[in-house]
C-alpha positions in Angstrom: 6.0 -26.1 7.1 2.8 -25.8 8.6 1.6 -22.8 9.7 1.5 -23.8 13.6 5.5 -24.7 12.9 6.1 -21.8 11.5 4.5 -20.0 14.8 6.2 -22.5 16.7 9.5 -21.5 15.4 9.3 -18.3 15.1 8.5 -18.1 18.9 11.5 -20.5 19.7 13.7 -17.6 20.0 15.0 -15.6 22.5 12.3 -12.8 24.0 10.0 -13.5 20.4 6.3 -12.9 20.9 3.2 -12.9 18.9 1.4 -9.7 18.4 -1.7 -8.4 16.0 -1.1 -4.9 15.7 -2.6 -5.0 11.7 -6.2 -7.2 12.7 -6.8 -10.6 13.9 -5.3 -12.6 11.4 -2.2 -11.1 10.4 0.3 -12.7 13.2 3.6 -10.3 13.6 6.7 -11.9 15.3 8.3 -9.3 17.4 12.0 -9.4 19.3 11.9 -6.5 22.1 8.9 -4.6 20.1 10.8 -4.5 16.7 9.2 -7.3 14.1 11.3 -9.8 12.7 8.7 -12.0 10.5 5.2 -11.0 9.6 2.5 -14.1 8.9 -1.1 -14.5 7.8 -1.1 -18.1 9.3 -5.0 -18.6 7.8 -4.2 -17.4 4.0 -3.0 -20.2 1.3 0.0 -20.2 -0.1 1.1 -19.1 3.3 4.1 -16.5 3.2 5.8 -15.0 5.7 8.1 -11.1 5.3 10.9 -11.4 6.6 13.6 -8.7 7.0 17.0 -9.7 4.9 20.2 -7.8 4.1 19.8 -6.0 0.5 22.2 -7.9 -0.9 21.0 -11.5 0.2 17.6 -10.0 -0.8 18.4 -9.6 -4.6 20.3 -12.8 -4.6 17.7 -15.0 -3.0 14.8 -13.5 -5.3 17.1 -14.6 -8.4 18.0 -18.2 -7.1 14.3 -18.6 -5.9 12.2 -16.8 -8.9 8.4 -16.7 -7.5 8.9 -18.3 -4.3 11.2 -15.3 -2.4 10.2 -12.3 -4.2 10.2 -8.3 -2.9 8.3 -7.8 0.5 4.3 -7.1 0.4 3.5 -4.3 2.1 7.2 -3.7 3.3 10.3 -1.7 2.5 11.4 -3.8 -0.9 15.1 -3.1 -0.3 15.1 -4.9 3.1 12.1 -7.3 3.2 11.3 -10.4 1.2 7.8 -12.5 0.8 8.8 -15.8 1.2 6.4 -19.0 -0.5 5.8 -21.5 2.9 4.2 -24.2 0.4 6.6 -26.8 0.8 8.6 -25.5 -2.8 11.4 -24.1 -0.9 13.2 -26.9 1.5 11.9 -26.3 5.2 16.1 -26.2 6.4 15.8 -22.9 3.9 12.9 -21.3 5.6 14.0 -22.0 9.0 17.4 -20.4 7.6 15.5 -17.0 6.5 13.6 -16.6 9.1 17.1 -17.1 12.2 18.5 -14.7 9.7 15.8 -12.2 9.9 15.4 -12.4 14.0 19.5 -12.1 13.5 19.2 -9.3 11.9 16.6 -7.2 13.9 18.6 -7.7 16.7 21.6 -6.5 15.7 20.3 -4.0 15.2 19.0 -3.3 18.9 20.9 -1.1 21.2 24.0 -3.2 23.0 21.9 -3.0 26.3 19.0 -4.5 24.7 21.2 -7.1 23.1 22.8 -7.9 26.4 19.8 -8.2 27.8 19.1 -11.0 25.5 22.3 -13.0 26.1 21.3 -13.5 29.9 19.7 -16.4 30.5 
């Protein structure tokens, strides 16, 4: 997955936006003001921080040692850093991004979740 493909996929979700609150190099993808992905798109290797269920986070780190690690500069219990250099399947990376988005949306107030469901 290229940096452009990563950006496009993150922005394909309902109400997703890209923001640069930390510096011009670090893309933060948010839904209704809440972060679901963070990546420095020019970095090599390309990595993305993603929210994850704590039990799944541990399982994924064990199954993909060195490619999925505790979230860099994030709450290690709830965030993973995923290497997006081709070693993991694009399908898995997309599933992890979608899971992160879904977890963030699930934590939004009900009225905001309902707003996302409207066309």
